[in-house]
C-alpha positions as CSV (number, residue, x, y, z in Angstrom):
1,M,46.0,-25.0,-44.2
2,N,44.1,-27.2,-41.6
3,D,41.5,-25.3,-39.5
4,P,42.2,-24.7,-36.2
5,Q,41.2,-27.5,-33.6
6,P,38.7,-26.5,-30.7
7,T,40.6,-26.3,-27.5
8,T,39.9,-28.5,-24.5
9,R,37.8,-26.0,-22.7
10,E,35.7,-25.4,-25.8
11,T,34.9,-29.1,-26.1
12,Q,34.2,-29.4,-22.3
13,A,30.8,-29.2,-21.0
14,L,30.4,-26.1,-18.7
15,P,30.2,-27.3,-15.0
16,A,26.7,-27.2,-13.6
17,R,26.4,-24.2,-11.4
18,T,25.3,-24.8,-7.7
19,P,22.2,-23.2,-6.1
20,Q,24.4,-21.0,-4.0
21,E,26.2,-19.6,-6.9
22,V,22.9,-18.9,-8.6
23,A,21.8,-17.1,-5.4
24,D,24.9,-15.3,-5.3
25,D,24.0,-13.9,-8.9
26,V,20.7,-12.7,-7.9
27,V,21.9,-10.9,-5.0
28,A,24.7,-9.3,-7.1
29,R,21.7,-8.2,-9.5
30,V,19.8,-6.7,-6.6
31,L,22.6,-4.8,-5.1
32,A,23.6,-3.3,-8.7
33,R,20.0,-1.7,-8.6
34,A,20.3,-0.3,-5.1
35,G,19.6,3.2,-4.6
36,T,17.6,3.2,-7.7
37,A,14.2,3.5,-6.2
38,L,14.5,6.8,-4.6
39,Q,17.2,8.3,-6.6
40,A,17.0,12.0,-7.8
41,G,14.9,12.5,-10.7
42,G,13.7,9.0,-10.4
43,T,9.9,10.3,-10.2
44,V,8.6,11.4,-13.5
45,H,5.8,13.9,-13.3
46,S,3.2,14.9,-15.9
47,T,1.5,18.5,-16.2
48,Y,-1.7,16.7,-14.9
49,D,0.0,16.1,-11.4
50,G,0.2,19.8,-10.3
51,D,2.6,21.6,-8.4
52,Q,3.2,18.5,-5.9
53,L,3.6,20.5,-2.8
54,D,3.6,17.7,-0.7
55,L,6.9,16.2,-2.5
56,E,9.1,18.8,-0.6
57,E,7.5,17.7,2.7
58,R,7.9,13.8,2.3
59,S,11.4,14.3,1.2
60,S,12.2,16.1,4.3
61,L,11.2,13.3,6.3
62,R,14.0,10.9,4.6
63,R,16.4,9.9,7.4
64,I,19.7,11.7,7.3
65,A,23.3,10.2,6.8
66,G,25.4,10.3,9.9
67,L,22.5,11.3,12.5
68,S,21.8,8.4,15.0
69,T,18.4,7.4,16.7
70,E,20.3,5.9,19.6
71,L,19.7,7.9,22.7
72,E,22.3,8.4,25.4
73,D,19.8,9.2,27.8
74,V,15.9,8.5,27.5
75,T,14.9,12.0,28.8
76,E,16.1,13.2,25.2
77,V,13.3,12.1,23.3
78,E,12.6,15.3,22.1
79,Y,15.9,15.8,20.4
80,R,15.8,12.0,18.8
81,Q,17.0,12.6,15.2
82,L,16.4,10.3,12.3
83,R,19.3,7.9,10.9
84,L,19.9,6.6,7.3
85,E,20.1,2.9,8.5
86,R,22.7,0.9,6.8
87,V,21.1,-2.6,6.0
88,V,22.0,-6.1,4.9
89,L,19.2,-8.2,3.1
90,V,18.3,-11.7,4.0
91,G,16.2,-13.7,1.7
92,L,15.1,-17.6,1.2
93,W,14.9,-19.3,-1.8
94,S,12.5,-22.0,-1.0
95,G,9.6,-23.1,-3.3
96,G,9.2,-21.6,-6.7
97,S,11.8,-20.3,-8.9
98,I,14.9,-18.1,-8.9
99,E,13.2,-15.4,-10.9
100,E,10.3,-15.2,-8.1
101,A,13.1,-15.1,-5.5
102,E,15.0,-12.3,-7.1
103,I,11.7,-10.3,-7.6
104,S,10.7,-10.7,-4.0
105,L,14.2,-10.1,-2.8
106,R,14.5,-6.7,-5.3
107,E,11.1,-5.7,-3.8
108,L,12.7,-5.9,-0.3
109,A,15.4,-3.7,-1.3
110,A,12.8,-1.0,-2.8
111,L,11.0,-1.0,0.4
112,A,14.1,-0.5,2.7
113,E,14.7,2.2,0.6
114,T,11.5,3.9,0.8
115,A,11.8,3.5,4.3
116,G,15.0,5.7,4.0
117,S,17.8,3.1,4.4
118,Q,20.8,2.4,2.5
119,V,21.2,-1.4,1.1
120,L,24.9,-2.5,1.7
121,D,25.0,-6.2,1.1
122,G,22.6,-9.3,0.8
123,L,22.2,-13.2,1.4
124,L,20.0,-15.5,-0.5
125,Q,19.6,-19.1,1.1
126,R,18.3,-22.0,-0.8
127,R,16.6,-23.8,2.0
128,R,13.0,-25.7,1.7
129,T,11.8,-24.4,4.9
130,P,13.0,-21.7,7.2
131,D,15.0,-22.7,10.4
132,P,12.8,-22.8,13.6
133,G,15.7,-21.4,15.5
134,T,17.3,-18.7,13.5
135,Y,15.6,-18.5,10.4
136,L,18.5,-19.1,8.4
137,G,20.1,-22.1,10.2
138,S,23.2,-21.6,12.5
139,G,25.9,-21.7,9.7
140,K,24.2,-19.2,7.7
141,A,23.4,-17.1,10.5
142,A,27.3,-16.9,11.3
143,E,27.9,-16.1,7.8
144,L,25.6,-13.4,8.1
145,A,27.1,-11.9,11.0
146,G,30.6,-11.9,9.3
147,V,28.8,-9.8,6.4
148,V,27.4,-7.3,8.8
149,T,30.6,-6.9,10.4
150,A,32.5,-6.6,7.2
151,V,30.1,-3.8,5.8
152,G,29.5,-2.0,9.0
153,A,25.7,-2.5,8.8
154,D,23.4,-1.7,12.0
155,T,20.0,-3.7,10.8
156,V,19.2,-6.9,9.2
157,V,15.9,-7.0,7.1
158,V,14.6,-10.3,6.5
159,D,12.2,-11.1,3.6
160,G,9.6,-13.0,5.5
161,E,7.6,-12.6,8.9
162,L,10.0,-13.9,11.9
163,A,8.6,-15.4,15.0
164,P,9.6,-13.6,18.0
165,S,12.0,-16.4,19.2
166,Q,13.4,-16.4,15.7
167,R,14.3,-12.4,15.7
168,R,15.6,-12.9,19.3
169,A,18.0,-15.7,18.3
170,L,19.3,-14.1,15.2
171,E,19.9,-10.8,17.0
172,D,22.1,-12.7,19.5
173,I,24.2,-14.2,16.8
174,V,24.6,-11.1,14.5
175,R,24.5,-8.4,17.3
176,V,22.6,-5.8,15.4
177,K,18.7,-5.0,15.1
178,V,16.8,-7.6,13.0
179,V,13.9,-6.5,11.1
180,D,11.5,-8.6,9.1
181,R,9.1,-7.8,6.0
182,T,6.2,-6.7,8.2
183,A,7.8,-4.5,10.8
184,L,9.6,-2.7,7.7
185,I,6.4,-1.8,5.8
186,L,4.9,-0.8,9.2
187,D,7.6,1.7,9.3
188,I,7.1,3.1,6.0
189,F,3.3,3.5,6.7
190,A,4.3,5.3,10.0
191,Q,6.4,7.7,7.9
192,H,3.9,8.3,5.2
193,A,0.4,8.5,7.3
194,K,-0.8,12.2,7.4
195,S,-4.5,12.1,8.5
196,R,-5.4,11.6,12.0
197,E,-7.4,8.5,11.1
198,G,-4.3,7.3,9.0
199,K,-2.0,7.6,12.1
200,A,-4.3,6.1,14.4
201,Q,-4.7,3.1,12.1
202,V,-0.9,2.8,11.7
203,E,-0.2,3.0,15.3
204,L,-2.6,0.3,16.2
205,A,-1.1,-2.0,13.8
206,Q,2.4,-1.4,15.0
207,L,1.3,-2.3,18.4
208,E,-0.5,-5.3,17.5
209,Y,2.8,-6.2,15.8
210,L,4.8,-5.4,19.0
211,L,2.6,-6.8,21.6
212,P,3.9,-10.6,21.3
213,R,7.5,-9.6,20.5
214,L,8.4,-7.2,23.5
215,R,11.7,-8.1,25.0
216,G,13.2,-7.5,28.2
217,W,16.8,-7.1,29.1
218,G,18.7,-7.8,32.3
219,E,17.1,-6.6,35.3
220,S,14.0,-5.2,33.6
221,M,12.8,-9.0,33.4
222,S,12.6,-9.5,37.0
223,R,11.7,-6.2,38.6
224,Q,8.4,-6.6,40.5
225,A,6.6,-4.3,43.1
226,G,3.3,-4.7,44.8
227,G,1.4,-2.9,47.3
228,Q,2.8,0.6,48.6
229,V,6.4,0.8,47.6
230,G,8.2,2.9,50.3
231,G,12.1,2.6,49.6
232,A,14.5,0.8,47.5
233,G,12.7,-2.4,47.4
234,A,13.2,-3.4,50.9
235,G,10.9,-4.2,53.9
236,M,7.3,-3.9,54.0
237,G,5.1,-2.8,51.2
238,S,7.8,-3.9,48.7
239,R,6.5,-7.6,48.7
240,G,3.6,-8.9,46.7
241,P,2.7,-10.7,43.1
242,G,3.4,-7.2,41.4
243,E,4.1,-6.8,37.9
244,T,7.4,-7.4,35.9
245,K,8.4,-4.6,33.5
246,I,7.7,-6.4,30.5
247,E,4.2,-7.2,32.2
248,L,3.7,-3.5,33.0
249,D,4.7,-2.8,29.2
250,R,2.1,-5.1,27.8
251,R,-0.7,-3.8,29.8
252,R,0.1,0.0,28.6
253,I,0.3,-1.3,25.2
254,R,-3.2,-3.2,25.4
255,N,-4.6,0.0,27.0
256,R,-3.2,2.1,24.2
257,M,-4.7,-0.2,21.9
258,A,-8.1,0.1,23.2
259,K,-8.1,3.7,23.1
260,L,-6.9,3.8,19.5
261,R,-9.7,1.3,18.4
262,R,-12.1,3.6,20.4
263,E,-10.8,6.7,18.3
264,I,-10.8,5.0,15.0
265,A,-14.6,3.7,15.6
266,A,-15.4,7.4,16.5
267,M,-14.0,8.6,13.3
268,E,-16.3,6.2,11.5
269,P,-19.7,8.2,11.3
270,A,-18.2,11.3,9.7
271,R,-16.8,8.7,6.9
272,L,-20.3,7.0,6.7
273,T,-22.2,10.4,6.4
274,K,-20.1,11.5,3.4
275,R,-20.7,8.0,1.9
276,A,-24.5,8.3,2.8
277,S,-24.5,11.7,1.3
278,R,-23.0,10.6,-2.1
279,K,-25.6,7.6,-2.1
280,K,-28.5,9.9,-1.3
281,H,-28.0,11.9,-4.5
282,A,-27.3,8.8,-6.4
283,I,-23.6,9.6,-6.9
284,P,-21.6,6.5,-8.6
285,S,-18.3,5.9,-7.0
286,V,-15.0,4.5,-8.6
287,A,-12.4,2.9,-6.4
288,I,-8.6,3.0,-7.7
289,A,-6.9,-0.1,-6.5
290,G,-4.1,-2.0,-7.3
291,Y,-0.1,-2.8,-6.3
292,T,1.8,-0.2,-4.6
293,N,3.6,1.9,-7.2
294,A,1.5,0.9,-9.9
295,G,0.6,4.2,-11.0
296,K,-2.8,5.0,-8.9
297,S,-2.2,8.3,-7.9
298,S,-1.1,9.5,-11.5
299,L,-4.2,7.8,-12.9
300,L,-6.3,10.0,-10.3
301,N,-4.5,13.3,-11.3
302,R,-4.9,12.3,-15.1
303,L,-8.8,11.6,-14.6
304,T,-9.5,14.6,-12.1
305,N,-6.3,17.0,-12.0
306,A,-6.3,16.4,-8.4
307,G,-2.9,17.1,-8.0
308,V,-2.1,14.5,-5.2
309,L,1.5,13.4,-4.5
310,V,3.3,11.2,-6.9
311,E,6.4,9.6,-6.0
312,N,8.4,6.8,-7.2
313,A,8.3,4.9,-4.0
314,L,6.3,2.3,-2.5
315,F,3.3,3.2,-0.3
316,A,3.7,7.1,-1.3
317,T,-0.3,7.2,-1.0
318,L,-1.7,6.1,2.6
319,D,-4.7,8.4,3.1
320,P,-7.4,8.0,0.5
321,T,-8.2,11.0,-1.6
322,V,-11.9,11.1,-3.0
323,R,-12.2,13.6,-6.0
324,R,-15.2,14.5,-8.3
325,A,-15.2,13.6,-12.2
326,E,-17.4,13.6,-15.0
327,T,-18.3,11.3,-18.0
328,H,-18.3,12.5,-21.4
329,D,-21.9,12.9,-21.4
330,G,-22.0,15.0,-18.3
331,R,-22.8,12.3,-15.4
332,V,-21.1,12.9,-12.1
333,Y,-19.1,10.4,-10.1
334,T,-16.6,10.2,-7.6
335,L,-13.0,8.7,-7.8
336,A,-11.3,7.2,-4.5
337,D,-7.5,6.7,-4.5
338,T,-6.7,3.9,-2.2
339,V,-3.7,2.6,-0.4
340,G,-1.8,0.2,-2.5
341,F,-1.3,-3.4,-1.6
342,V,1.9,-5.7,-1.5
343,R,2.7,-9.3,-1.3
344,A,2.3,-10.8,2.2
345,L,0.4,-7.4,3.2
346,P,0.8,-7.8,7.3
347,H,-2.7,-8.8,8.5
348,Q,-2.4,-6.2,11.1
349,L,-2.4,-3.4,8.4
350,V,-5.5,-5.0,6.8
351,E,-7.4,-5.1,10.0
352,A,-6.5,-1.6,11.1
353,F,-7.1,-0.1,7.6
354,R,-10.3,-2.1,7.1
355,S,-12.2,0.9,7.4
356,T,-10.1,2.8,4.6
357,L,-10.4,-0.3,2.4
358,E,-14.3,-0.4,2.7
359,E,-14.1,2.1,0.0
360,V,-13.3,-0.6,-2.5
361,A,-16.1,-2.7,-1.3
362,D,-18.7,0.2,-1.3
363,A,-17.7,1.5,-4.8
364,D,-19.8,0.8,-8.1
365,L,-16.7,0.2,-9.8
366,I,-13.2,-0.8,-9.2
367,L,-10.1,0.6,-11.6
368,H,-7.6,-2.3,-10.8
369,V,-4.2,-0.6,-11.9
370,V,-1.6,-2.8,-12.9
371,D,2.2,-2.0,-13.7
372,V,2.5,-4.0,-16.7
373,S,6.2,-3.0,-17.4
374,H,6.9,-4.9,-14.0
375,P,8.7,-8.4,-14.1
376,D,5.8,-10.2,-12.6
377,P,2.6,-8.4,-13.3
378,E,0.5,-11.4,-12.9
379,G,1.7,-11.8,-9.2
380,Q,0.7,-8.4,-8.4
381,L,-3.0,-9.0,-9.8
382,A,-3.0,-12.0,-7.6
383,A,-1.8,-10.2,-4.5
384,V,-4.3,-7.6,-4.8
385,R,-7.0,-10.1,-5.6
386,H,-5.9,-12.0,-2.3
387,V,-6.5,-8.6,-0.3
388,F,-10.0,-8.1,-2.0
389,A,-10.9,-11.7,-0.8
390,D,-10.4,-10.3,2.7
391,I,-12.8,-7.5,2.4
392,P,-16.5,-8.3,2.7
393,G,-18.2,-7.5,-0.7
394,A,-15.2,-6.2,-2.5
395,M,-15.0,-9.5,-4.7
396,D,-18.6,-8.6,-6.0
397,V,-17.9,-5.1,-7.4
398,P,-17.2,-5.2,-11.2
399,E,-13.8,-4.4,-12.1
400,I,-11.9,-2.8,-15.1
401,V,-8.1,-4.1,-15.2
402,V,-6.0,-0.9,-16.1
403,L,-2.5,-2.0,-17.6
404,N,-0.4,1.3,-16.9
405,K,2.9,2.2,-17.9
406,A,2.3,0.9,-21.3
407,D,5.4,3.3,-22.4
408,L,7.8,1.2,-20.6
409,A,6.5,-2.1,-21.2
410,S,7.3,-4.8,-23.8
411,P,4.5,-5.4,-26.5
412,E,4.8,-9.2,-25.5
413,A,4.1,-8.2,-21.9
414,I,1.0,-6.2,-22.7
415,A,-0.2,-8.7,-25.0
416,R,0.3,-11.6,-22.6
417,L,-1.8,-9.5,-19.9
418,R,-4.6,-8.3,-22.4
419,S,-5.1,-12.2,-23.5
420,R,-5.3,-13.2,-19.8
421,E,-7.7,-10.2,-18.4
422,A,-10.6,-10.0,-20.7
423,G,-11.8,-6.3,-21.1
424,S,-8.6,-4.7,-20.0
425,V,-7.6,-1.4,-20.8
426,V,-3.9,-0.5,-21.9
427,V,-2.8,3.0,-20.5
428,S,0.0,5.3,-19.7
429,T,-0.6,8.0,-17.3
430,H,2.8,9.5,-18.3
431,T,2.0,10.2,-21.9
432,G,-1.9,10.0,-21.7
433,E,-1.9,7.1,-24.0
434,G,-5.4,5.3,-23.6
435,I,-6.6,7.7,-21.2
436,D,-9.7,8.7,-23.4
437,H,-10.6,5.2,-23.9
438,L,-10.5,4.5,-20.3
439,K,-12.9,7.5,-19.8
440,A,-15.3,5.9,-22.2
441,V,-15.2,2.4,-20.8
442,I,-16.0,3.9,-17.1
443,A,-18.9,5.8,-18.6
444,D,-20.3,2.8,-20.0
445,Q,-19.9,0.5,-17.0
446,L,-21.0,2.9,-14.3
447,P,-24.5,2.3,-13.1
448,R,-27.4,3.9,-14.8
449,P,-30.7,5.3,-13.2
450,G,-33.5,3.0,-13.5
451,V,-36.7,5.0,-13.1
452,I,-37.9,6.5,-16.4
453,V,-39.9,9.9,-16.0
454,D,-41.6,12.2,-18.4
455,V,-42.5,15.1,-16.8
456,V,-42.8,19.2,-17.3
457,V,-40.6,20.5,-14.6
458,P,-41.7,24.6,-13.6
459,Y,-39.0,26.9,-14.5
460,H,-38.9,28.1,-11.1
461,R,-37.2,24.5,-10.2
462,G,-34.4,25.0,-12.2
463,D,-32.4,23.2,-9.5
464,L,-34.3,19.8,-10.3
465,V,-33.4,20.0,-14.0
466,S,-30.0,20.7,-13.1
467,R,-30.1,17.3,-10.7
468,V,-31.0,15.3,-13.7
469,H,-28.4,16.7,-16.0
470,E,-26.0,15.7,-13.4
471,H,-27.1,12.6,-12.0
472,G,-29.6,11.3,-14.9
473,D,-29.5,10.2,-18.5
474,I,-31.6,12.6,-20.6
475,D,-33.5,11.1,-23.7
476,H,-35.4,14.3,-24.6
477,Q,-35.4,18.2,-23.5
478,E,-37.8,20.8,-24.6
479,H,-38.7,24.2,-23.5
480,T,-42.5,24.8,-23.2
481,P,-44.7,27.6,-22.0
482,D,-45.3,25.7,-18.8
483,G,-41.9,24.6,-18.2
484,T,-39.0,22.3,-19.1
485,A,-40.4,19.1,-20.8
486,L,-38.2,16.2,-19.5
487,R,-37.8,12.5,-20.7
488,A,-35.0,10.7,-18.7
489,R,-33.7,8.0,-16.5
490,V,-33.2,9.1,-12.9
491,D,-32.8,7.5,-9.6
492,E,-36.0,6.7,-7.2
493,A,-35.5,9.8,-5.0
494,L,-35.2,12.3,-7.7
495,A,-38.2,10.5,-9.6
496,A,-40.4,11.3,-6.6
497,E,-39.5,15.0,-6.4
498,L,-39.9,15.5,-10.2
499,E,-43.1,14.0,-10.0
500,A,-44.3,16.0,-7.3
501,A,-43.1,19.2,-8.8
502,A,-44.3,18.5,-12.1
503,V,-46.8,20.8,-13.9
504,R,-50.2,18.8,-14.3
505,P,-52.1,19.0,-17.6
506,A,-55.0,21.3,-17.3
């Protein structure tokens, strides 16, 4: 019996796929994961995370389906309600691989969901450079308008920063609100900021972004009034240079920005005082930094039982948290949880949060947390270090790369990162794997006091002995009739106090 002959379909080579077909497959994969960023039960907590009392409050801020943010009357501002926005994502596949384009679009979907939106559809265009007019080009913009109408979306989110003219032109075509990546991140920051300083920093960043993007509609572009306006724009007093409404809005924004800068500057002395107090008592400081959602807050909870908010969402932490910790040999240091970074972090946020980011530059050690289970951990490392480069002094601080979420990552990815980052530590904040080793590495790399003292401290100065235990390295301790004999390494200020109080030989 003869073997069956291969069919024509089997013998023919498969036709090459077009770039648009490849792009459509990327969008399909991104949409298949839509809704997973904030799904119920998506955040897994450990016993070290505490009661998570802030989580219920955070969840209550989510936008609610069916409620509108559009006001019938601007006087009803107090009754404004949040809405679950229905969005269409737009990305450009320009330079780089299709994998990089997919990672970026997937991150945009997670950002949109973190902001409280529902992702309905998406477009990814193969294009070398953005169109200067509409970002996408007239043909693709018209296709986008059809998609928006078909799915009933009310917002388009673009994976890039739009020029004011590009946003206006695209809105004129799609007839719904257009938001770029920068505005989306600013919106998330505005929802999550809790402290007075954090809220002021976010508002300043939003106003800096808004100022060149003000848009007037209809008569508001030409409404002018100068001098003493007595009536309905007629007669004496209604003539003069005046201001258009958009000019008036710009002036008000600039005045508000100046006030916010003064407020932020006024808050700085309190933070500097706390920092100076820690330095006076020679308390080493460790800053936890890294990409957003890498597990920085979970690591802080593991190391200190701080119980700070942990959520499977981007930018869950905005306000820095400082907690006390101890090495295995009893030395005290502080751990600061800082705001997460992201690719193309808006420069307005880097400027507005400069005071907060100084925690990184002033630290004695940086724990750079990386999600080793992410599809592109190397890209996350590069993005964070790019922000470090914008913070004066941050690149000079010693760094420990912490490869987190090892329980979710493949052995190959862990091995690749460990070979790339010498001295990195593999941990899982969920299971506790590697945490003890990390504590030992922190203790080894923290700066040690540099002054050697050999003194007898009288018993009534037990406070000095306690401080040596807390902030110094003790080589020898013995109780004598005259007091506590100590041989230790301490900082200069404590050494001077010990020498002044020491019992002198007869």
